[in-house]
N, C-alpha and C positions, 0 to 999 in steps of 0.2 A: 711927457716923462714915462718912463718905463716903470710899471709898479711892480712892488716885490714879489706879488703872485706870479708875475711872469717870470722872473727866477726860479721860484719854487717848481713851476711846471717842468722847466727845462733841465733842472740841477739833475744831476746821477743821484740814484738812490743809495743811501748808505743807513747802518746803524748809527746808535748813539743819540745824542740829544738832538731835538729837532724842534720846530717853531713853537711847540707848547713847553720846551724847557727840558730839564734834566729828568729822565726817569729815576723813581725812587729804586727800583730794580729793573736793571737793563741786560736784559738776554741777548738784546741786540748786535752786541759787539763780541769780539773774540779776543778783548783784552783780557790779561791775567788777572783773574778775579780776587788772587792772594795780594795784589800790588795795592798801591804802588811800593816798588822796593825802596824802603828808606833809605838807602845809601845813595842810589840814582837820584832820587826825590831831593834829597839835601844838597846835591852836586849842582841840580838845576837851580835850587831857591838860591844858591850863594854865587851862581855865575856872574862875572863881571860884564853888566849888560852897558856900560858906559862907554866902551870901545868896541872897534870892529874885530872881528877875529881875522886872523891872517889870511888874507885872500886865495892864497895857495894851499890853505890847510896843512903845511907841510908835516908838523909834528904829528898830528891828527892822522894823516894818510900813512905815515911810517908805522905809527902804532897799530892801525888797522891791518896794514900788510904783515905785521910780524903775528897779530894774533891769527890772520888766515894762511900765514907762511906763503905769502906772496909777495912780490916786488911793490913799492909803493906806487909805482906808475901804472900798476893795474886797477888802482882806486879811485873811483868818479863819486864824489859827495853829490847828494842831491837833498832839495828841500824837503821831499818826501818821497814815499813810492809812487803816489800818483803823479808828481811832477816828473820822476823819472821815467814812467812809462809813456807820457806824452813826448818827452824829449827824445828818447830812443826811438819812438815811432816816428818824430818827425826826421830823424838822421836816416833811418831806414828808407823812409820814402825819397829824401835827397838822393839818395844813392841807388835807387832804380826799384825798391820792392812796391810792388802793387797787390801784393795779399798780405793779410795777416791771418795767421792760425791761434785759436783761442781754444782751450778745453770746451767740451759742450756745456757743462755748468761751470762759470769763472766769474771772477771779480769783473764788474762792469765796464771799469776805465780801460781795459785791453781793447775791447771793441769801440768804446767810446772815442779813445786816441785815434783809431783806424778811421773811423767814420767821418770824423771832422775833417780829415785830410784825403777823402775820397777814396779811401783805400777799400780792398773788398775784403770782408771778414769770412773766414772759414770756420766752420764749428766741427772738433771732433775730428776731421781727417783734412789735413792740411800739410803733408808730408814736403810738397814742393813750394810752400809760400815762403816768400822772402824774410819774412819774420814771425817767429815762432814763439808762443808762450806756454807755459807750465807752471804749477803750482805745488809746492811739497810741504805738508799734505794739501790736498786740494781743498778749494773753499766754493760751495758750502759743505760738501758732504764729509770732508775731512780723509779722504781715502789717498792712496799712492796716486798719483797721476800717471798713467798708462803710457803716455807720450816719452816718458823718461826711460823706457826700456831702449827704444830706439837712439836716446841722445846719448847713451853711454858708449856709443862708437861714434867718431868723429866724421862727418857727411861735408867734403869740402864744396858741395853744390849749394848749402843753406849758409846765407851770410850773416843772419841774426837769430840767435837762440836764446830765450830769456828766461830763466828759473826763479820763479818768485819765492824765497826764502822765508817770508814773513812769519809763518808758522813752524819752522824747522824748529826753533827752540821751545815751541810749546808742544811738540811731540810726545805722548804719553805711551806707557806700556813698557813692556821689559825689552822689545826688541826695536832698535832705532830711537829709543828716547835720547835727548840732549843731556850731555854729560858735563858741560861747562865748557866745551870747545867745540868748534866745528868739525864735522867727521871728515876725515881724507877720503871717503868713499863716495863723496857726492860727486856728479858730474863735474868734469871740469872742462868740457869742451863747449860751453855755454856761458853767457852771463849769469851773474849771481846777484839778486836784488835782495838786500837786507833791510828790515826795518825792526830795530830792537825794542821800541815803544810798546809795541803789544806785549811782548814777553816780560817786560818791566814794569805794566800797569799804567804808562804814561803816555797814553794816546795824543794826549793834548799837545805835546812836544813833537813838533815835524821836524824829523831829520831821517835820512837815509844814506845808503852808500850801495855802490854797485862794485863788482869784481869781474874785471874783464877777463876774457879766456887767455890762455897761454900765447903768447907773440900777437896780441891784440892791442898793445900799447897805443898804437896810432888811433886806432877806433876809440880808445878811451881819450886820449887828446881831442879827438872830433867831438866827442858829446861834452867835454869840459868846456871847449870854446861855444859851444851851444847855449852855455849856461848864462845866467845873468851874475853880475857880481855877487859874492858872498851869498850863496844860495842856502848856507845853514848859518843861524845866527849864534849867538853866545850859549843860548840855553841848549840847544840843538848839540853844540860842540861838547858842552859838559855832558849831556846824555850819553853821546856816542864815547867819550872817554870813560865814564862810568861804567858803561857795558863790559869793557874790557877787563875790567878789575876782578881779581879773584875772588874777592868776598861778595862781589855783586853776583858773580855766576853761581856760587855756593848757595846763594839766597834763591836764585832761580831753579836750581836742581831741586832742592829742598821744596819749593813751592809745588813743584811737578809732581810730588808724593800727594800733597793735599789735593791738587786739582783731580788727580784718579780717582781718589776716594770719593770726592763730591760728584765726579762723573759718574760713578756706579750708582750712586744714591739717587741722581737726577735721572737716570737711564731708568730706574726701578718706578720712580716717579711717573715717568711717561708712560710705562706699561700699566700702571694703576688707573691712569686717567683714559687708558683707551687708545692712546697714540699710537700710530705704526712708525716706528723707528726706523730710518734708513741704516742698514747695518755696515759694520767696517770702519767706522770713524777711527783714526788715530790721533787725533787732537782733542784740544779743550773746547771742542763744540761739535755739534750733531745736528742732523736734520730729522724731523718727524712730522707726520700728516695727523693732525688733530681730529678726533671724531667728530665733525660737524659739517653742516651745509651751508652754514653762514660764516665763514671763517674771516671774511674782512670787517664786518661789523662785530665779530667777537674780538678781533685783535684791537678795534677801536674801543671796546668796551674796557678791555685789558689796559690799554693806555691811559684812559681817563681815570683808572685806579691805581695808576702809578707803575705798571708793569708794561715793558715793551720787549716784543719778539721781534724777530727779521723775517718778514714775509719774503719767501724765496720765489715768488713769481718772477722777478727781474733775473734771477738765475736759471730761469727755465723751468722751475719747479712749482707751478700753480698748486695750490692746496696744501703747500708744506711752508713749514717754518724753520729757521735755523735758531738752535738756541746755544748761546755761550753757556759755558759752566758756570754757575754760581754758587755761593755758599748755602747752606741748609736753610736758613732764615729765607732767603729769598725763593727757594723752591716750595717752601712752605706757604709764602704769600701767592706763589702762582697756583699751588693747588687750590687754597681757598677762593682764590678769584675765579678758577674756572666752575669750581663747585657752586658758586654764586650764578654764574652765567648759565649752567645746567639747571639750577634750580628754579631759576626765572623762567625757562624755558619748559619746564615740568620734567625735566631727565635727572638722572643720578648716576654718580661714579659708581660702578660694581662694588668696590671695596676701598677701605681708607688705609693709607700708610701710616695716617698722624702725624706725628712729629718725632719718629724714630731716628736714631741717630746713623752716622755714615754706615752703609753697608759693609 
């Protein structure tokens, strides 16, 4: 019999709860820390789980099409973003793709889905690859994906381009921030993959959808044909229906203002800790390099005290952590725990921000 440890050794790395349970202060995920959205959570809680959803998701696809201003035939439902990543990679391989291009630092499932199908993975420079991935803003750095500049022009030689829009609704700042509806300026000559559970603070509800490029409804049907029946259950349907409600979008836009304040405070905290922050993040997360030569053991110590950070080694950034923006109480807990680690090693933080309020 295969032991559970064998699964843990081969499983992709992700943030969030792990074998030791739920972190008290979880900086390791990019979920909206202002969540869960009360209205969306209520919709999930009262969803009728005694019946199957419509296997064609007719009403849901029509509503999502109207929300994005596209025909329902361009909407493909998915069990999650990760499930869709594997499904579209499988279809690309069936249709002759032999190479997959991924950003230099990116979500591991893009490459993993390619590797298990024997496809070559190109990092950073894959303009000729049959399947190309981009993420906006990028993860883990939160910056604009540079490949999008070329994607804004239609290239007939590329069969599959997919833009991961997981963090589009969590973009902060005055320029390009989410306003409650998808921007018409987003590239249209590519697939768009949407996962609202992060923006709504309900990552435990697995549901996603993709939008096919114009005139690609045959590809959409081919992807649907590869799906098992009912990829999205009643709770996922409820989440996606709630996602499109004006009141839910108002909650999200309001939460972005709070996240912006918390992010400024958290960036100041990292500076006070002596951590080198990767500049330019546009999202509710960023990367930093802690001032330590024992990062792995330090992260383990933090985890034992209830604080989890995302080690960015799997993203190709050794010595770096990704931090989702959390509330001031969580930030203060991180500071105290890091101070304790340094104190045990005979070092101190240069100066303290104490428990001052949002900058």
